[in-house]
C-alpha positions in Angstrom: 38.4 -7.2 -24.3 34.8 -7.9 -24.5 34.0 -6.5 -21.2 35.7 -3.1 -22.2 33.9 -3.1 -25.3 30.4 -3.2 -23.8 31.4 -0.4 -21.6 32.6 1.9 -24.7 29.2 0.9 -26.4 27.2 1.7 -23.3 28.8 5.0 -23.1 28.2 5.8 -26.8 24.5 4.9 -25.9 24.3 7.0 -22.8 25.4 10.1 -25.1 22.8 9.3 -27.8 19.7 9.3 -25.6 19.9 12.6 -23.8 17.3 14.5 -25.6 15.0 16.2 -23.0 11.1 15.6 -23.7 7.9 15.4 -21.7 4.8 13.3 -22.1 1.3 13.5 -20.5 1.1 11.5 -17.2 4.7 11.3 -16.4 5.6 12.7 -13.0 9.1 13.6 -14.0 9.5 17.2 -15.3 10.5 17.8 -18.9 14.1 18.8 -18.1 14.8 15.4 -16.2 13.5 13.2 -19.0 15.4 11.4 -21.7 14.2 9.9 -24.8 14.5 6.4 -22.9 12.6 7.5 -20.1 9.7 9.0 -22.2 9.2 6.0 -24.3 9.4 3.4 -21.6 7.3 5.3 -19.1 4.7 2.9 -17.4 2.2 4.7 -15.1 1.3 1.2 -13.3 5.0 1.2 -12.1 6.6 3.1 -9.1 8.8 5.9 -10.0 12.3 5.6 -8.6 15.3 8.1 -8.6 18.8 6.4 -8.5 21.4 8.7 -7.2 24.9 7.7 -8.2 27.9 8.4 -6.1 30.5 6.1 -7.8 32.5 3.2 -6.1 33.1 -0.3 -7.4 29.7 -0.8 -8.9 30.7 1.9 -11.2 34.0 0.6 -11.4 36.1 -0.3 -14.5 39.2 -2.6 -15.1 41.6 -3.4 -17.8 40.7 -7.0 -17.6 37.4 -8.9 -16.8 39.4 -11.0 -14.4 40.4 -8.1 -12.5 38.8 -7.5 -9.2 41.4 -5.2 -7.4 43.4 -2.3 -8.6 40.4 -0.9 -10.8 39.3 2.4 -11.2 36.2 3.0 -9.1 33.7 5.5 -10.2 34.5 5.1 -13.6 31.2 4.9 -15.1 28.2 7.1 -15.0 24.6 6.5 -13.8 23.0 6.1 -17.3 25.6 3.4 -18.3 24.4 1.7 -14.8 20.9 1.9 -15.8 21.5 0.7 -19.3 23.3 -2.4 -18.1 20.0 -3.5 -16.5 17.3 -3.3 -18.8 15.2 -5.3 -16.6 14.8 -2.2 -14.1 12.1 -1.0 -16.6 10.0 -3.9 -15.9 10.0 -3.1 -12.1 10.0 0.5 -12.1 10.2 4.0 -14.1 13.9 5.1 -13.2 15.5 8.4 -13.4 19.3 8.7 -12.7 21.2 11.5 -10.8 24.8 11.8 -10.8 25.7 13.3 -7.6 29.4 12.3 -7.6 31.6 9.7 -9.1 34.5 8.8 -6.5 35.6 5.7 -4.6 33.7 5.9 -1.2 36.9 6.9 0.6 36.6 10.0 -1.2 32.9 10.9 0.2 33.2 14.3 1.8 30.9 16.1 4.3 29.8 18.5 1.3 29.0 15.3 -0.8 27.0 13.8 2.0 25.0 17.0 2.6 24.2 17.5 -1.0 23.0 13.9 -1.4 20.8 14.0 1.6 19.1 17.1 0.3 18.7 15.9 -3.0 17.1 12.6 -1.6 14.9 14.6 0.7 13.8 16.7 -2.2 13.0 13.7 -4.4 11.0 11.9 -1.7 9.0 14.9 -0.9 7.6 14.6 -4.3 4.2 12.6 -4.1 4.9 11.1 -7.4 8.3 9.6 -6.1 7.8 6.2 -4.4 11.6 5.6 -3.4 15.2 6.4 -3.6 18.1 4.2 -4.4 21.7 5.5 -3.7 24.6 3.6 -5.6 27.9 3.8 -3.5 31.4 2.4 -3.0 31.3 -0.2 -0.2 34.1 0.8 2.0 32.2 3.7 3.5 28.7 2.6 2.3 27.3 2.0 5.7 28.4 5.6 6.8 26.5 7.1 4.1 23.4 4.9 4.7 23.6 5.7 8.4 23.8 9.5 7.5 20.8 9.3 5.2 18.9 7.4 8.1 19.4 10.3 10.3 18.9 13.1 7.8 16.0 12.3 5.5 12.5 12.6 7.0 10.4 10.1 5.2 8.4 6.9 5.5 9.3 5.9 1.9 12.2 3.5 1.1 15.8 4.6 0.7 18.0 1.7 -0.5 21.9 2.2 -0.5 23.4 -0.5 -2.8 26.9 -1.3 -4.0 29.1 -4.0 -5.4 32.2 -6.0 -4.6 33.4 -6.5 -8.2 33.7 -3.9 -11.0 31.1 -3.6 -13.5 34.0 -5.1 -16.1 34.3 -8.4 -14.2 33.3 -11.7 -14.9 30.0 -12.2 -12.9 29.9 -8.7 -11.7 27.4 -8.4 -8.8 26.4 -4.7 -9.3 23.4 -5.4 -12.0 21.7 -8.0 -9.9 22.2 -5.8 -6.7 21.0 -2.7 -8.4 17.9 -4.4 -9.8 17.1 -5.9 -6.4 17.6 -2.3 -4.8 15.4 -0.7 -7.3 12.8 -3.4 -6.6 13.0 -2.9 -2.9 12.8 1.0 -3.2 9.4 0.4 -5.2 7.9 -2.1 -2.9 5.1 -0.8 -0.3 6.4 -3.6 2.1 9.5 -1.5 2.4 8.0 1.5 3.7 8.6 2.6 7.4 11.9 0.6 8.0 14.5 3.7 7.6 17.4 3.4 5.2 18.4 -0.1 4.0 21.6 -1.7 2.7 21.2 -4.2 -0.2 24.1 -6.5 -1.5 24.1 -10.3 -2.3 20.3 -10.9 -1.8 20.5 -9.5 1.7 18.3 -6.6 3.2 20.0 -4.9 6.1 19.1 -1.9 8.4 21.7 1.2 7.7 21.8 1.5 11.5 23.1 -1.9 12.3 24.4 -3.5 9.0 28.5 -3.2 8.6 31.1 -4.4 6.0 32.9 -7.6 7.6 35.1 -8.8 4.7 37.5 -7.0 2.3 36.7 -9.3 -0.7 33.6 -11.5 -0.1 30.5 -10.9 -1.8 28.7 -11.7 1.4 30.5 -8.9 3.2 27.6 -7.0 4.7 26.2 -8.1 8.1 24.4 -7.3 11.2 26.4 -9.3 13.6 23.8 -8.9 16.8 20.6 -7.7 15.1 20.5 -9.9 11.9 19.0 -9.1 8.5 15.7 -7.5 7.8 15.0 -9.8 5.0 16.3 -11.3 1.6 15.3 -11.5 -2.0 13.8 -14.6 -3.8 13.7 -14.3 -7.6 14.2 -10.5 -7.3 11.3 -9.9 -4.9 12.0 -8.7 -1.3 10.9 -11.2 1.5 10.8 -9.6 5.1 11.0 -11.4 8.3 9.4 -8.8 10.5 6.8 -6.2 10.2 8.1 -2.5 9.8 10.2 -1.2 12.8 12.9 1.3 13.4 15.7 1.0 15.9 15.2 2.7 19.4 17.9 5.1 19.3 17.1 6.4 15.7 17.0 10.4 15.6 16.3 12.8 13.2 18.3 15.8 12.4 17.6 18.6 9.9 20.6 19.8 7.7 18.6 21.8 5.4 21.0 24.6 4.2 24.1 23.0 5.9 27.3 23.3 3.9 29.6 21.6 6.3 29.9 19.6 9.4 31.8 19.5 12.7 35.3 17.8 12.8 35.1 14.5 14.6 38.1 12.1 14.5 38.2 8.4 15.6 40.9 7.2 17.8 41.7 3.4 17.4 42.5 1.8 20.9 45.6 -0.7 21.3 48.4 -1.6 23.4 51.0 1.4 24.2 48.6 4.0 22.5 50.1 7.4 22.5 47.8 9.8 24.3 49.2 12.7 22.5 47.2 11.6 19.4 44.1 12.9 21.2 45.5 16.2 21.8 46.8 16.5 18.2 43.3 15.8 17.0 41.8 18.5 19.2 44.6 21.2 18.5 43.9 20.4 14.6 40.0 21.3 15.1 38.3 18.4 16.4 35.3 19.4 18.2 34.7 15.7 19.1 36.4 12.3 19.5 35.1 8.8 19.1 37.3 6.0 20.9 37.4 2.7 19.1 38.0 1.3 22.6 39.3 -2.2 23.5 36.6 -4.7 24.3 33.7 -2.9 26.0 35.3 0.6 25.4 38.5 0.1 27.6 41.4 2.7 27.2 44.9 3.1 28.5 45.3 4.8 31.9 47.5 7.6 30.4 45.0 8.1 27.7 42.3 8.5 30.2 43.9 11.3 31.9 44.5 13.2 28.6 41.0 12.7 27.5 39.6 14.0 30.9 41.5 17.1 30.4 40.3 17.7 26.9 36.8 17.0 28.1 36.9 19.4 31.0 39.2 22.0 29.8 38.5 22.2 26.1 34.9 21.2 26.1 35.7 18.1 23.8 32.7 15.8 23.3 33.9 12.1 23.6 32.1 9.1 22.5 33.4 5.7 23.7 32.7 2.7 21.2 34.5 -0.5 20.8 36.7 -1.9 18.3 34.9 -5.4 18.3 32.3 -6.2 15.9 29.6 -6.7 18.3 28.2 -6.0 21.9 27.6 -2.7 23.8 29.4 0.0 25.3 27.7 1.3 28.5 27.1 4.8 29.9 30.2 6.9 31.0 30.5 9.0 34.0 33.0 11.5 33.0 32.3 15.2 31.9 31.4 15.4 28.3 32.0 11.6 27.9 29.3 9.2 26.8 28.9 5.5 26.1 28.4 4.5 22.3 26.1 1.7 23.4 25.5 -0.4 20.2 26.9 1.9 17.6 30.3 1.0 15.8 33.0 3.8 15.8 32.2 5.1 12.4 28.4 5.5 12.8 29.1 6.9 16.5 31.2 9.5 14.5 28.3 10.4 12.1 25.7 10.7 15.0 28.1 13.1 17.0 28.9 15.2 13.9 25.2 15.6 13.5 24.5 16.4 17.1 27.5 19.0 17.5 25.9 20.5 14.3 22.6 20.6 15.9 24.2 22.1 19.0 23.2 19.4 21.6 23.5 20.0 24.9 25.2 17.5 27.2 21.9 16.1 28.6 20.6 15.6 24.9 24.0 13.9 24.0 23.5 11.3 27.1 19.8 10.8 25.9 21.1 10.3 22.2 23.8 7.9 22.8 23.1 6.3 26.2 19.3 5.2 25.3 18.1 2.8 28.0 15.6 0.3 26.4 
């Protein structure tokens, strides 16, 4: 009951502070400023824009002991900001509500809108960094998408929570404070998009969700973390560096992405699933192969036909959580190297949208260190 009362109070507060104003020295245009922002602006602090998309971090439940079965994306970005007044000690924050859904409902349209909004914000010389709040189920996909589509050396930090905002000991507020602190840190520049949860800093390229319930769910099994937080301050293990196969795709003006489906490898897999996906409109397939990309013999024959006769582009990844899938010799078929199936799908979508040739796809996926 107490948690729900706090949420209602925060909602009322968010409604009461929406009067646009402008002040001298503020980098934010008048129509983006609320009374709260104009009275708290500190010219000595970095300016960070928070883009909210929903998820557990904005979730609400009937009980403060409930950590499953809650409503994701129930709270707006203003409420998230109001819940962490310490944000104003480390930055000048501005909230933008892009969507308010569970991350399983993130669409290509939302992704494209988000990446263009983030690019626009970071192109502003007065903006030092961007934070995206997101549900954890597909957080790594959105983070990877941003890493490949926003051209900047400024920090982009994607953050979520494993407990809803109404839960006892909710992890969202501390995660958000750490994410905003990281986005405003000069030490975070030139590192690509980063993922922050549970005091960890991970690369969007390699970090993945490994546990359905644990707070310490995001890990980079092979590559490790970039750093951690100590008393809210980011501490990095290494100097700035970017993944070898990281590419940039300009999606300015794009409103949709090519359809790419993932097929999960298992014993006695029905090859007809691949054919059905292509007939339904998939231009590309990602195989979550067994082991190092293994597939059933009947399935291999069907895939070869789709690649040769339909021009289907096929990337072979692995259903395991680590390791690599080497290059492939078949037509229109590529090894996914170190990308998991979800991220290989994003990369193939972007490459198809950019009309990559087979030679370019080989260079993109089968990079040789």
